[in-house]
Backbone as a chain_set.jsonl record, in Angstrom:
{"seq": "XXXXXXXXXXXXXXXXXXXXXXXXXXXXXXXXXXXXXXXXXXXXXXXXXXXXXXXXXXXXXXXXXXXXXXXXXXXXXXXXXXXXXXXXXXXXXXXXXXXXXXXXXXXXXXXXXXXXXXXXXXXXXXXXXXXXXXXXXXXXXXXXXXXXXXXXXXXXXX", "coords": {"N": [[18.932, -26.976, -10.057], [19.21, -23.691, -8.917], [18.773, -22.062, -5.756], [16.798, -19.189, -5.211], [17.789, -16.239, -3.708], [16.478, -13.748, -1.736], [16.632, -10.248, -0.985], [15.645, -8.461, 1.99], [13.89, -6.406, 1.191], [13.172, -7.252, -1.423], [11.942, -9.647, -0.767], [9.752, -8.738, 0.722], [8.335, -7.341, -1.273], [7.746, -9.511, -2.98], [6.057, -10.944, -1.284], [3.848, -9.204, -1.021], [3.038, -9.114, -3.695], [2.264, -11.783, -3.967], [0.123, -11.76, -2.203], [-1.732, -10.011, -3.537], [-2.125, -11.579, -5.854], [-3.358, -13.814, -4.725], [-5.722, -12.609, -3.811], [-6.892, -11.95, -6.28], [-7.357, -14.506, -7.319], [-9.173, -15.399, -5.51], [-8.36, -16.846, -3.327], [-8.745, -17.352, -0.267], [-7.461, -18.59, 1.906], [-4.715, -18.317, 1.355], [-4.559, -15.518, 1.34], [-5.175, -14.933, 4.022], [-3.025, -16.145, 5.37], [-0.982, -14.312, 5.172], [-1.583, -12.211, 6.837], [-1.34, -10.541, 9.975], [-2.856, -11.442, 13.07], [-3.734, -9.318, 14.549], [-4.089, -7.134, 12.82], [-3.542, -3.79, 11.947], [-5.561, -1.227, 10.716], [-6.104, 1.35, 8.378], [-8.07, 3.721, 6.691], [-8.712, 5.941, 4.033], [-10.934, 7.721, 2.234], [-13.896, 7.645, 0.108], [-16.665, 6.245, 1.878], [-18.087, 4.142, 0.592], [-16.137, 2.911, -0.871], [-14.661, 0.994, 0.449], [-13.581, -1.533, -0.372], [-11.535, -3.475, 0.013], [-11.632, -3.936, 2.798], [-14.151, -5.162, 3.042], [-13.733, -7.602, 1.741], [-11.607, -8.763, 3.238], [-12.693, -8.972, 5.797], [-14.666, -10.752, 5.428], [-17.179, -9.894, 4.836], [-17.898, -9.63, 2.211], [-18.024, -12.266, 0.045], [-16.825, -12.624, -2.399], [-14.466, -10.751, -4.317], [-15.515, -7.491, -5.077], [-14.243, -5.643, -6.387], [-11.413, -5.38, -8.368], [-8.181, -5.463, -7.388], [-5.509, -4.56, -9.013], [-2.315, -4.003, -9.016], [-0.437, -1.317, -10.428], [2.04, -0.487, -9.881], [4.545, -1.551, -7.589], [6.544, -1.021, -4.826], [9.296, -0.704, -2.473], [9.307, 1.274, 0.486], [10.908, 1.473, 2.707], [12.779, -0.691, 4.895], [10.651, -2.034, 6.093], [8.245, -1.345, 4.869], [5.959, -1.452, 2.152], [4.697, -0.128, -0.856], [1.874, 0.108, -2.921], [0.189, 0.846, -5.969], [-2.644, 1.641, -7.951], [-5.235, 1.729, -10.495], [-8.582, 1.811, -11.724], [-10.418, 2.289, -14.554], [-11.635, 5.651, -14.947], [-12.384, 6.685, -12.53], [-11.509, 5.445, -10.217], [-8.925, 5.351, -8.169], [-6.242, 4.092, -6.307], [-4.115, 3.694, -3.409], [-2.017, 1.614, -1.573], [-0.433, 1.111, 1.487], [1.696, -0.998, 2.997], [2.779, -2.467, 6.014], [5.238, -4.608, 7.144], [6.194, -7.164, 9.369], [8.196, -9.657, 10.711], [7.51, -11.482, 8.667], [4.792, -11.142, 8.282], [1.892, -9.196, 7.438], [1.374, -6.371, 9.218], [0.279, -3.875, 9.401], [-1.991, -1.91, 7.53], [-2.598, 0.569, 5.251], [-4.968, 2.292, 3.472], [-5.685, 4.281, 0.716], [-8.079, 5.799, -1.076], [-9.02, 7.196, -4.097], [-7.415, 9.448, -3.582], [-4.701, 11.635, -3.694], [-1.378, 10.925, -2.826], [1.45, 11.725, -0.861], [4.465, 10.592, 0.41], [6.452, 11.238, 3.107], [9.645, 11.266, 4.69], [10.064, 11.735, 7.947], [11.644, 11.022, 10.024], [14.138, 11.185, 12.644], [17.513, 12.192, 11.929], [20.686, 10.456, 11.924], [22.399, 12.091, 13.35], [20.731, 13.286, 15.12], [17.727, 15.213, 15.893], [16.889, 17.705, 13.566], [15.909, 20.963, 13.081], [13.98, 21.768, 10.484], [12.217, 23.109, 7.68], [9.183, 21.414, 6.716], [8.976, 20.936, 3.958], [11.548, 20.436, 3.221], [12.197, 17.954, 4.009], [12.783, 14.505, 3.196], [11.175, 13.321, 0.349], [9.705, 10.296, -0.084], [7.97, 9.004, -1.776], [5.5, 9.647, -4.296], [2.149, 9.963, -5.502], [1.478, 8.631, -8.688], [0.058, 8.875, -11.754], [0.4, 7.641, -14.447], [0.032, 8.671, -17.756], [-2.487, 9.685, -17.311], [-3.826, 12.126, -17.866], [-6.057, 14.87, -17.443], [-7.663, 13.856, -15.44], [-10.089, 13.923, -12.807], [-10.009, 16.233, -10.052], [-8.519, 15.378, -6.908], [-8.463, 14.945, -3.323], [-5.437, 15.723, -1.53], [-2.975, 14.116, 0.465], [-0.455, 13.933, 3.013], [1.653, 11.43, 4.046], [3.425, 10.851, 6.825], [6.364, 9.309, 7.779]], "CA": [[18.292, -25.679, -9.993], [19.713, -22.933, -7.777], [17.778, -21.413, -4.917], [16.803, -17.734, -5.315], [17.911, -15.552, -2.429], [15.893, -12.412, -1.78], [16.92, -9.297, 0.086], [14.415, -8.204, 2.743], [12.98, -5.608, 0.374], [12.635, -8.095, -2.494], [11.051, -10.611, -0.125], [8.518, -8.022, 1.066], [7.606, -7.108, -2.524], [7.224, -10.81, -3.424], [4.936, -11.297, -0.41], [2.7, -8.368, -1.383], [2.577, -9.597, -5.001], [1.553, -13.035, -3.696], [-1.136, -11.364, -1.57], [-2.644, -9.543, -4.587], [-2.463, -12.728, -6.699], [-4.336, -14.617, -3.978], [-6.989, -11.877, -3.869], [-7.443, -12.098, -7.635], [-7.811, -15.896, -7.478], [-10.174, -15.721, -4.499], [-7.739, -17.816, -2.43], [-8.834, -16.78, 1.074], [-6.471, -19.197, 2.795], [-3.433, -17.669, 1.074], [-4.672, -14.132, 1.797], [-5.155, -14.945, 5.487], [-1.707, -16.53, 5.905], [-0.096, -13.154, 5.128], [-2.063, -11.163, 7.74], [-1.25, -10.702, 11.421], [-4.194, -11.546, 13.668], [-4.105, -8.004, 15.082], [-3.821, -6.191, 11.737], [-3.976, -2.402, 12.14], [-6.171, -0.819, 9.466], [-6.427, 2.758, 8.18], [-8.705, 3.94, 5.392], [-9.082, 7.309, 3.697], [-11.639, 7.768, 0.959], [-15.346, 7.54, 0.241], [-17.041, 5.028, 2.606], [-18.522, 3.066, -0.292], [-14.964, 2.354, -1.549], [-13.897, 0.129, 1.35], [-13.66, -2.853, -1.0], [-10.588, -4.41, 0.641], [-12.162, -4.294, 4.117], [-15.266, -6.103, 2.884], [-13.193, -8.917, 1.392], [-10.784, -9.314, 4.311], [-13.501, -9.279, 6.98], [-15.646, -11.762, 5.066], [-18.467, -9.265, 4.538], [-18.144, -9.963, 0.811], [-17.357, -13.54, -0.233], [-16.008, -12.473, -3.602], [-14.072, -9.354, -4.519], [-16.365, -6.69, -5.954], [-13.308, -4.711, -7.013], [-10.154, -6.071, -8.648], [-6.976, -4.694, -7.11], [-4.397, -4.94, -9.874], [-1.32, -2.945, -8.864], [0.332, -0.854, -11.587], [3.416, -0.42, -9.386], [4.794, -1.992, -6.211], [7.935, -0.742, -4.464], [9.524, -0.571, -1.038], [9.594, 2.604, 1.029], [12.039, 1.226, 3.593], [12.917, -2.126, 5.158], [9.408, -2.618, 6.618], [7.039, -0.856, 4.196], [5.788, -1.613, 0.711], [3.603, 0.696, -1.353], [1.311, -0.333, -4.196], [-0.704, 1.86, -6.542], [-3.379, 1.157, -9.114], [-6.465, 2.424, -10.843], [-9.56, 1.162, -12.59], [-11.2, 3.308, -15.249], [-11.267, 7.042, -14.68], [-12.911, 7.151, -11.248], [-11.039, 4.652, -9.086], [-7.482, 5.366, -7.987], [-5.975, 3.658, -4.943], [-2.75, 3.49, -2.931], [-1.935, 0.777, -0.378], [0.857, 1.122, 2.181], [1.744, -2.209, 3.811], [3.902, -2.604, 6.945], [5.496, -6.032, 7.372], [7.099, -7.523, 10.47], [8.25, -11.107, 10.949], [6.866, -12.239, 7.597], [3.347, -10.913, 8.266], [1.404, -7.823, 7.27], [0.909, -5.931, 10.537], [-0.469, -2.622, 9.254], [-2.443, -1.656, 6.171], [-3.191, 1.893, 5.043], [-5.578, 2.354, 2.145], [-6.09, 5.615, 0.277], [-8.895, 5.611, -2.268], [-9.291, 8.476, -4.758], [-6.652, 10.439, -2.831], [-3.292, 11.762, -4.058], [-0.589, 10.698, -1.619], [2.886, 11.994, -0.814], [5.05, 9.972, 1.592], [7.642, 11.979, 3.537], [10.422, 10.678, 5.778], [10.258, 12.738, 8.993], [12.396, 10.423, 11.122], [15.365, 11.929, 12.965], [18.743, 11.743, 11.299], [21.633, 9.845, 12.868], [22.989, 13.128, 14.189], [19.689, 13.839, 15.986], [16.696, 16.027, 15.245], [17.291, 18.987, 13.011], [14.727, 21.755, 12.775], [13.955, 22.191, 9.091], [10.854, 23.146, 7.147], [8.705, 20.113, 6.252], [9.209, 20.735, 2.533], [12.929, 20.027, 3.003], [12.34, 16.539, 4.373], [12.885, 13.651, 2.021], [9.973, 12.709, -0.214], [9.991, 8.91, -0.433], [7.088, 8.526, -2.835], [4.339, 10.475, -4.625], [1.199, 9.355, -6.425], [1.778, 8.757, -10.119], [-0.985, 8.297, -12.611], [1.003, 7.731, -15.765], [-0.907, 8.723, -18.868], [-3.821, 9.93, -16.783], [-4.134, 13.558, -17.923], [-7.473, 15.214, -17.474], [-8.452, 13.203, -14.395], [-10.714, 14.861, -11.878], [-9.15, 16.549, -8.912], [-8.717, 14.553, -5.72], [-7.763, 15.511, -2.172], [-4.066, 15.274, -1.353], [-2.544, 13.877, 1.833], [0.952, 13.61, 3.257], [1.871, 10.376, 5.035], [4.732, 11.038, 7.438], [6.891, 8.117, 8.458]], "C": [[18.774, -24.945, -8.747], [18.565, -22.25, -7.037], [17.913, -19.898, -5.066], [16.87, -17.155, -3.916], [17.386, -14.138, -2.598], [16.491, -11.537, -0.697], [15.604, -9.097, 0.825], [13.417, -7.433, 1.892], [12.365, -6.432, -0.747], [11.639, -9.106, -1.939], [9.712, -9.96, 0.229], [7.688, -7.741, -0.184], [6.982, -8.409, -3.022], [6.012, -11.222, -2.588], [3.685, -10.492, -0.771], [2.163, -8.78, -2.757], [1.78, -10.889, -4.835], [0.184, -12.747, -3.084], [-2.153, -10.917, -2.624], [-3.054, -10.681, -5.525], [-3.508, -13.604, -6.028], [-5.697, -13.939, -3.961], [-7.675, -12.084, -5.214], [-8.028, -13.488, -7.842], [-8.919, -16.261, -6.503], [-9.667, -16.761, -3.512], [-7.652, -17.235, -1.018], [-7.802, -17.325, 2.036], [-5.097, -18.549, 2.602], [-3.444, -16.215, 1.538], [-4.485, -14.08, 3.309], [-3.775, -15.265, 6.039], [-0.722, -15.36, 5.933], [-0.435, -12.103, 6.189], [-1.843, -11.504, 9.205], [-2.662, -10.729, 11.999], [-4.669, -10.211, 14.233], [-3.781, -6.892, 14.076], [-4.389, -4.813, 12.067], [-4.401, -1.858, 10.781], [-6.461, 0.673, 9.465], [-7.043, 2.885, 6.802], [-8.985, 5.422, 5.225], [-9.708, 7.287, 2.313], [-13.131, 7.693, 1.19], [-15.74, 6.223, 0.924], [-17.441, 3.862, 1.7], [-17.355, 2.387, -1.017], [-14.108, 1.471, -0.649], [-13.963, -1.328, 0.876], [-12.756, -3.875, -0.309], [-11.098, -4.848, 2.01], [-13.256, -5.341, 4.002], [-14.777, -7.507, 2.544], [-12.472, -9.536, 2.582], [-11.571, -9.648, 5.572], [-14.558, -10.339, 6.692], [-17.023, -11.202, 4.784], [-18.89, -9.553, 3.092], [-17.354, -11.226, 0.487], [-16.455, -13.459, -1.462], [-15.654, -11.002, -3.783], [-15.004, -8.643, -5.495], [-15.529, -5.692, -6.736], [-11.998, -5.462, -7.204], [-8.974, -5.142, -8.393], [-5.844, -5.257, -7.953], [-3.366, -3.825, -9.82], [-0.631, -2.609, -10.186], [1.784, -0.685, -11.199], [3.445, -0.892, -7.94], [6.265, -1.707, -5.938], [8.072, -0.649, -2.953], [9.76, 0.896, -0.69], [10.815, 2.548, 1.937], [12.049, -0.263, 3.888], [11.627, -2.8, 5.616], [8.155, -2.259, 5.836], [7.111, -1.043, 2.687], [4.591, -0.774, 0.303], [3.176, 0.173, -2.717], [0.306, 0.703, -4.657], [-1.387, 1.256, -7.757], [-4.615, 1.985, -9.378], [-7.296, 1.564, -11.779], [-10.379, 2.258, -13.241], [-10.73, 4.704, -14.896], [-11.686, 7.522, -13.294], [-12.4, 6.383, -10.027], [-9.518, 4.597, -9.075], [-7.206, 4.985, -6.543], [-4.474, 3.523, -4.688], [-2.853, 2.65, -1.662], [-0.529, 0.874, 0.19], [0.81, -0.025, 3.191], [2.96, -2.141, 4.735], [4.026, -4.085, 7.278], [6.496, -6.221, 8.502], [7.037, -9.037, 10.643], [7.519, -11.918, 9.907], [5.356, -12.095, 7.537], [3.046, -9.445, 8.012], [0.804, -7.415, 8.612], [0.094, -4.645, 10.477], [-0.792, -2.42, 7.778], [-3.097, -0.284, 6.126], [-3.702, 1.945, 3.614], [-6.067, 3.77, 1.874], [-6.814, 5.434, -1.05], [-9.289, 6.978, -2.81], [-8.67, 9.64, -3.983], [-5.221, 10.447, -3.362], [-2.48, 11.649, -2.789], [0.874, 11.068, -1.851], [3.4, 11.392, 0.481], [6.364, 10.687, 1.889], [8.316, 11.248, 4.69], [10.719, 11.778, 6.795], [10.991, 12.165, 10.203], [13.656, 11.233, 11.397], [16.56, 11.343, 12.225], [19.67, 11.178, 12.356], [22.23, 10.867, 13.819], [21.96, 13.789, 15.111], [18.699, 14.67, 15.198], [17.307, 17.32, 14.731], [16.017, 19.732, 12.655], [14.857, 22.255, 11.341], [12.504, 22.276, 8.649], [10.472, 21.772, 6.585], [9.028, 19.894, 4.784], [10.655, 20.366, 2.223], [13.173, 18.588, 3.45], [12.274, 15.704, 3.108], [11.516, 13.102, 1.606], [10.353, 11.309, -0.661], [9.178, 8.442, -1.626], [5.984, 9.542, -3.058], [3.448, 9.713, -5.592], [1.617, 9.644, -7.865], [0.619, 8.133, -10.882], [-0.531, 8.491, -14.044], [-0.058, 7.708, -16.848], [-2.316, 9.047, -18.46], [-4.159, 11.418, -16.795], [-5.64, 13.764, -17.976], [-8.301, 14.509, -16.42], [-9.02, 14.253, -13.457], [-9.803, 15.105, -10.693], [-9.527, 15.663, -7.723], [-8.005, 15.216, -4.557], [-6.342, 14.939, -2.074], [-3.738, 15.139, 0.113], [-1.048, 13.65, 1.866], [0.991, 12.543, 4.341], [3.283, 10.542, 5.547], [5.157, 9.756, 8.122], [8.201, 8.476, 9.127]], "O": [[18.755, -25.501, -7.648], [17.535, -21.911, -7.62], [19.028, -19.376, -5.048], [16.094, -17.538, -3.04], [17.806, -13.416, -3.502], [16.821, -12.019, 0.387], [14.555, -9.519, 0.339], [12.231, -7.764, 1.87], [11.165, -6.329, -1.001], [10.616, -9.388, -2.563], [8.658, -10.571, 0.052], [6.466, -7.887, -0.159], [5.824, -8.421, -3.44], [5.053, -11.783, -3.117], [2.586, -11.044, -0.82], [0.949, -8.792, -2.96], [0.747, -11.073, -5.479], [-0.798, -13.414, -3.409], [-3.295, -11.376, -2.62], [-4.208, -10.742, -5.948], [-4.437, -14.083, -6.68], [-6.722, -14.61, -4.082], [-8.873, -12.357, -5.282], [-9.077, -13.635, -8.47], [-9.542, -17.313, -6.642], [-10.465, -17.486, -2.919], [-6.619, -16.695, -0.622], [-7.315, -16.595, 2.899], [-4.399, -18.267, 3.576], [-2.446, -15.73, 2.071], [-3.715, -13.263, 3.812], [-3.384, -14.718, 7.07], [0.276, -15.418, 6.651], [0.358, -11.19, 6.414], [-2.124, -12.623, 9.634], [-3.565, -10.092, 11.455], [-5.871, -9.993, 14.382], [-3.261, -5.84, 14.448], [-5.561, -4.68, 12.418], [-3.676, -2.012, 9.798], [-7.0, 1.205, 10.436], [-6.599, 2.239, 5.853], [-9.441, 6.084, 6.157], [-9.075, 6.878, 1.339], [-13.588, 7.679, 2.334], [-15.192, 5.176, 0.577], [-17.156, 2.709, 2.021], [-17.561, 1.389, -1.707], [-12.942, 1.226, -0.959], [-14.349, -2.226, 1.624], [-13.168, -5.011, -0.074], [-11.003, -6.029, 2.347], [-13.287, -6.3, 4.774], [-15.347, -8.493, 3.01], [-12.696, -10.702, 2.904], [-11.16, -10.518, 6.34], [-15.265, -10.778, 7.599], [-17.952, -11.964, 4.515], [-20.075, -9.699, 2.793], [-16.133, -11.246, 0.642], [-15.441, -14.152, -1.544], [-16.44, -10.118, -3.445], [-15.251, -9.129, -6.598], [-16.024, -4.993, -7.62], [-11.527, -6.119, -6.276], [-8.792, -4.151, -9.101], [-5.288, -6.31, -7.638], [-3.516, -2.809, -10.5], [-0.287, -3.499, -10.964], [2.669, -0.729, -12.053], [2.508, -0.668, -7.173], [7.134, -2.1, -6.717], [7.077, -0.528, -2.239], [10.337, 1.653, -1.471], [11.648, 3.454, 1.938], [11.383, -1.028, 3.19], [11.517, -4.023, 5.535], [7.091, -2.815, 6.108], [8.14, -0.831, 2.046], [3.593, -0.71, 1.019], [4.011, -0.161, -3.559], [-0.349, 1.357, -3.845], [-0.796, 0.469, -8.496], [-4.992, 2.839, -8.575], [-6.785, 0.718, -12.512], [-10.976, 3.079, -12.544], [-9.558, 4.911, -14.581], [-11.377, 8.653, -12.918], [-12.832, 6.66, -8.908], [-8.903, 3.888, -9.872], [-7.863, 5.498, -5.637], [-3.682, 3.277, -5.598], [-3.67, 2.932, -0.785], [0.453, 0.735, -0.539], [-0.005, -0.026, 4.114], [4.054, -1.795, 4.29], [3.047, -4.734, 7.648], [7.51, -5.528, 8.579], [5.955, -9.622, 10.712], [6.953, -12.961, 10.235], [4.696, -12.844, 6.816], [3.847, -8.567, 8.332], [-0.15, -8.03, 9.088], [-0.686, -4.354, 11.383], [0.018, -2.717, 6.9], [-4.036, -0.008, 6.873], [-2.964, 1.676, 2.666], [-6.766, 4.374, 2.689], [-6.229, 4.971, -2.028], [-9.823, 7.816, -2.083], [-9.306, 10.67, -3.76], [-4.593, 9.394, -3.472], [-2.856, 12.223, -1.767], [1.452, 10.764, -2.894], [2.836, 11.647, 1.546], [7.265, 10.741, 1.052], [7.649, 10.682, 5.557], [11.539, 12.658, 6.533], [10.963, 12.754, 11.284], [14.185, 11.89, 10.501], [16.604, 10.148, 11.934], [19.464, 11.397, 13.55], [22.534, 10.546, 14.968], [22.284, 14.749, 15.809], [18.82, 14.813, 13.981], [18.138, 17.94, 15.393], [15.139, 19.178, 11.993], [15.732, 23.062, 11.027], [11.65, 21.579, 9.197], [11.317, 21.055, 6.049], [9.328, 18.766, 4.391], [10.968, 20.017, 1.085], [14.276, 18.07, 3.272], [11.767, 16.15, 2.078], [10.801, 12.5, 2.407], [11.221, 11.143, -1.518], [9.625, 7.593, -2.398], [5.571, 10.227, -2.122], [3.927, 8.916, -6.399], [2.046, 10.748, -8.202], [0.263, 6.977, -10.653], [-1.006, 9.376, -14.756], [-0.934, 6.842, -16.863], [-3.259, 8.722, -19.183], [-4.725, 11.923, -15.826], [-6.385, 12.931, -18.492], [-9.53, 14.549, -16.485], [-8.475, 15.351, -13.339], [-8.938, 14.289, -10.374], [-10.678, 15.261, -7.558], [-7.051, 15.967, -4.76], [-6.089, 13.808, -2.489], [-4.172, 15.956, 0.925], [-0.446, 13.231, 0.877], [0.432, 12.725, 5.422], [4.241, 10.392, 4.788], [4.424, 9.188, 8.932], [8.825, 7.624, 9.76]]}, "num_chains": 1, "name": "protein.A"}
């Protein structure tokens, strides 16, 4: 049997998939092994929707909400984005930053449309351009979700 070799991006996606699988199974030890001890956390959404925080801090012993990603992709060499929804009222986006094989930053957007823009300087230095001309790396997609209620929109600049 040959050994599978992953690129950094594939390895990061596999790690995030493993993280979600561990959450689904209630495998706290596996979840914890992926997290840096000084995990930086950001949340945007209704306060009652902080389901991930409650599980990861031990406030809730079992997940009260099932995070089943509909898509997972890389934004760049250090960031992975996952998106999912449950029913018609729960839409979420997770942006994970990974360093040294650990999740070091987690941004959660609940019931919020998200656009991720790359605002980093180009190799030739900073160029003054309107924000709408910067590269869009990712936008919320709710395939087959016509008629959903409106949600606030945010731009995440990286």
